[in-house]
C-alpha angles and dihedrals in degrees: 000000000000113000125186132192121221107191127185145129093257091192084176118356112230138188092272089060090046090053092053093048092048090050092048091046089055093048102041136042095233134023124190113198110199125191112209126219101212113188090196090064096050125235098312129211096288129036119242090255091052091048091050090052092050092046092050091049093045094050098036090113091062112079095192096054125094127184130217140155132226144179102200139074115313091230090057090053090047089054093045094052091040093238117181092204143006114235122209129180122228125208106163140003092270089059090055093051095052096037093048091056091049091047091052091048092049090050091050098049101035109011092239118143124223123217120203122215118190120224121231112268090244088066101035092103095058117113128163091226092057092045091053091050095047092047092048090058094047097260122152112257096161092115092052106051138045115262095255089056093047089053091052092047090051089051091049094046107031119190094255092058097050095088096236119153 
């Protein structure tokens, strides 16, 4: 059985992430989606537990996907879940440059290979950081995130706190 690990902050998960997971789920027998708690990035908008809940709800239609969270090196998680590969999504050239360096480092320290999956051009602009910002100002992100994420964003940024007049 081929198992892959798809790590990320997923704060929040968006349709570009969903596309990568659906692609991986079609290519491999098992996909582990792992939300990272990165102390260098601060606490984030959603807690790790909230992100896990949103990931589980967003990928519930995929029987070969499991969700977890971690606060350690990705290669340690890959080893723990017995992943054959790490999967990373690519949107733009800058993603490739940073992800290639990380893939080479992961190969060097743990021998694990990374596979890159490109997102569709219609989703290449999606970024969790931008979605958080748009939602915080009351912008419509309904075409960018799965419904469970939209519901959480609406809870986090209710209409009366968006500063509209």
